[in-house]
C-alpha positions in Angstrom: 84.0 117.6 119.9 85.4 120.7 118.2 83.2 122.5 115.6 84.7 122.7 112.1 85.9 126.2 111.1 83.2 128.0 109.1 85.4 130.2 107.0 88.0 127.9 105.6 87.4 128.1 101.9 89.8 130.1 99.7 88.3 128.8 96.4 84.8 127.5 96.4 82.9 129.0 93.5 80.7 126.4 91.9 81.4 126.4 88.1 78.6 125.0 86.1 79.3 123.0 82.9 77.4 124.7 80.1 78.1 122.0 77.4 75.0 120.5 76.0 73.8 117.2 77.4 75.3 117.7 80.9 72.1 118.6 82.9 69.5 116.3 84.5 65.8 116.3 83.4 65.1 119.2 85.8 67.8 121.4 84.3 70.4 120.9 87.2 73.7 121.4 85.5 76.8 119.3 86.1 79.5 121.3 87.9 82.9 121.3 89.6 84.2 123.2 92.6 87.3 123.3 94.7 88.4 124.2 98.2 91.7 124.8 99.9 92.0 125.2 103.7 93.0 127.6 106.4 96.5 127.5 107.9 95.5 125.0 110.6 94.1 122.4 108.2 96.1 120.2 105.8 93.8 119.3 102.9 91.7 120.8 100.1 89.6 119.3 97.3 88.2 119.5 93.8 84.7 118.0 93.4 83.0 117.3 90.1 79.4 116.2 89.8 77.9 114.8 86.6 74.1 115.5 86.8 73.4 113.9 83.3 71.4 110.8 83.3 72.9 109.6 80.0 76.2 111.2 79.1 79.7 110.4 80.4 81.5 113.6 81.5 85.1 113.9 80.5 87.1 116.8 81.8 90.7 117.8 81.0 92.0 119.6 84.1 95.0 121.9 84.3 96.1 122.9 87.8 98.4 125.6 89.0 99.3 124.5 92.5 101.3 126.6 94.9 101.8 125.0 98.3 99.6 122.0 97.3 100.0 118.6 95.8 97.5 116.0 94.6 97.1 113.4 97.3 94.3 111.4 95.8 93.8 109.8 93.3 97.4 108.5 93.5 99.6 108.8 90.5 98.1 112.0 89.0 100.8 114.1 87.5 99.5 117.6 88.0 102.4 119.3 86.3 100.4 119.2 83.0 96.8 118.7 81.9 95.2 115.4 82.9 91.8 113.8 82.2 89.1 112.6 84.5 86.0 110.7 83.5 82.7 110.9 85.5 79.9 108.4 84.7 76.3 109.6 84.5 74.8 110.6 87.9 78.2 110.2 89.6 80.8 112.3 91.3 84.6 112.6 91.2 86.9 113.8 94.0 90.5 115.0 93.9 92.1 115.6 97.3 94.9 118.1 97.6 97.5 118.1 100.4 99.1 121.3 101.7 102.9 121.3 101.4 103.4 124.9 102.5 101.8 127.5 104.8 100.5 129.7 102.0 98.5 128.1 99.2 97.2 129.1 95.8 95.0 127.0 93.5 94.0 127.8 89.9 91.9 125.4 87.9 91.2 125.3 84.2 88.7 122.8 83.0 87.8 121.8 79.4 84.7 119.6 79.1 83.9 117.2 76.4 81.7 114.1 76.1 82.7 110.5 75.7 80.5 108.8 73.1 
């Protein structure tokens, strides 16, 4: 079995969500993070975690994708902003597929609560 490459992340900074109400009782904040892969790998991801025990997390996401497309969830039009909803104590995953050798991913996220 081949070991996974250790240095494959081009974008992996954890971005905490500072909006009020999106932390658990221990103060762990909700967050999102993303990754794209080295030349020999074909996929990347954007992961969102809602640490709140009560509040639904709703993010509006704008992506600037070069050499990438959204593979999952199917049907997302990433050419403009789109919304995701993450239930309390749940996660959301977007899988990106490489379409070119060189890739660039920029993420803009606006967070607001669903009441």
